[in-house]
C-alpha positions as CSV (number, residue, x, y, z in Angstrom):
1,X,95.0,93.6,82.5
2,X,95.1,95.6,85.7
3,X,91.2,96.7,86.7
4,X,92.6,98.9,89.4
5,X,92.8,102.6,89.3
6,X,93.7,105.5,91.6
7,X,91.2,106.5,94.2
8,X,89.8,102.9,94.2
9,X,88.8,101.5,97.7
10,X,90.4,98.0,98.0
11,X,90.7,95.4,100.6
12,X,94.0,93.3,101.1
13,X,93.5,89.7,100.8
14,X,97.0,88.4,101.4
15,X,100.1,89.3,103.5
16,X,100.5,91.0,107.0
17,X,97.8,93.6,106.3
18,X,95.0,90.8,105.1
19,X,91.6,92.2,106.0
20,X,92.4,95.7,106.1
21,X,91.1,98.1,103.4
22,X,92.2,101.6,102.1
23,X,92.4,103.9,99.1
24,X,94.7,103.3,96.1
25,X,97.4,106.1,96.2
26,X,99.2,105.1,93.2
27,X,99.1,102.2,90.5
28,X,102.6,101.0,89.2
29,X,101.5,99.3,85.8
30,X,104.8,98.0,84.8
31,X,105.2,96.1,87.9
32,X,101.7,95.1,88.4
33,X,101.6,96.6,91.9
34,X,99.6,99.2,93.8
35,X,100.4,101.6,96.8
36,X,97.5,101.7,99.3
37,X,97.1,104.6,101.8
38,X,98.3,103.8,105.3
39,X,98.8,100.1,104.5
40,X,102.0,98.1,104.1
41,X,104.1,100.4,106.0
42,X,108.0,99.9,106.0
43,X,110.6,101.8,107.9
44,X,113.1,103.7,105.8
45,X,116.5,104.9,107.3
46,X,117.4,108.3,105.6
47,X,120.2,110.5,105.8
48,X,120.2,114.3,106.2
49,X,120.1,115.9,102.6
50,X,119.2,119.0,100.6
51,X,115.4,118.3,100.6
52,X,115.3,116.7,104.2
53,X,117.2,118.7,106.8
54,X,117.1,116.0,109.5
55,X,117.7,112.2,108.8
56,X,116.2,109.4,110.7
57,X,113.8,106.7,110.5
58,X,110.6,107.5,108.5
59,X,107.6,105.2,107.7
60,X,106.2,104.9,104.3
61,X,103.9,103.0,102.1
62,X,105.5,100.0,100.2
63,X,103.7,98.7,97.1
64,X,101.5,95.6,97.1
65,X,101.3,93.1,94.2
66,X,97.7,93.5,92.5
67,X,97.1,89.7,93.0
68,X,96.9,90.6,96.9
69,X,94.3,93.2,96.7
70,X,90.5,93.1,95.5
71,X,88.1,95.8,94.9
72,X,85.9,96.9,97.8
73,X,82.0,97.1,97.3
74,X,80.4,99.6,99.5
75,X,76.9,98.0,99.1
76,X,78.1,94.4,99.6
77,X,80.7,95.6,102.4
78,X,83.2,93.1,101.4
79,X,85.8,92.3,98.6
80,X,84.4,91.3,95.5
81,X,85.3,90.4,91.9
82,X,84.7,93.0,89.1
83,X,83.8,92.8,85.6
84,X,83.7,95.3,82.7
85,X,80.4,96.1,81.0
86,X,79.9,98.2,77.9
87,X,77.8,101.1,78.4
88,X,75.1,102.8,76.0
89,X,77.6,105.4,75.0
90,X,80.1,102.7,74.0
91,X,82.3,103.5,77.1
92,X,83.4,100.7,79.6
93,X,82.3,100.6,83.1
94,X,83.6,98.2,86.0
95,X,80.9,96.7,88.2
96,X,80.4,94.4,91.2
97,X,79.7,90.7,90.1
98,X,77.6,90.0,93.1
99,X,75.2,93.0,93.5
100,X,75.7,94.6,89.8
101,X,76.6,97.9,91.5
102,X,78.7,100.2,89.1
103,X,82.3,101.3,90.5
104,X,82.7,104.0,87.7
105,X,79.9,106.5,88.1
């Protein structure tokens, strides 16, 4: 079960970008991976084509496995574990397990 969604603020807890935080740009549910804005940058060598007039080396974000990121709590100011709580209107909401702050407003 993946508890990460697009536009969530996350912190990387493993790999070359450990300790950095950013916003989730895309979630790849089938592969259990996420793409985080301005993190895990890789260089891609491209040829000129129809959509790109000039070839060269471009930098783009690569995906990170979901086990290497954690939700970032603005109140705690650190990466935290999250839980799911049933709300009064029978909807689910994610919350910080340390300070009980809701991630889904």
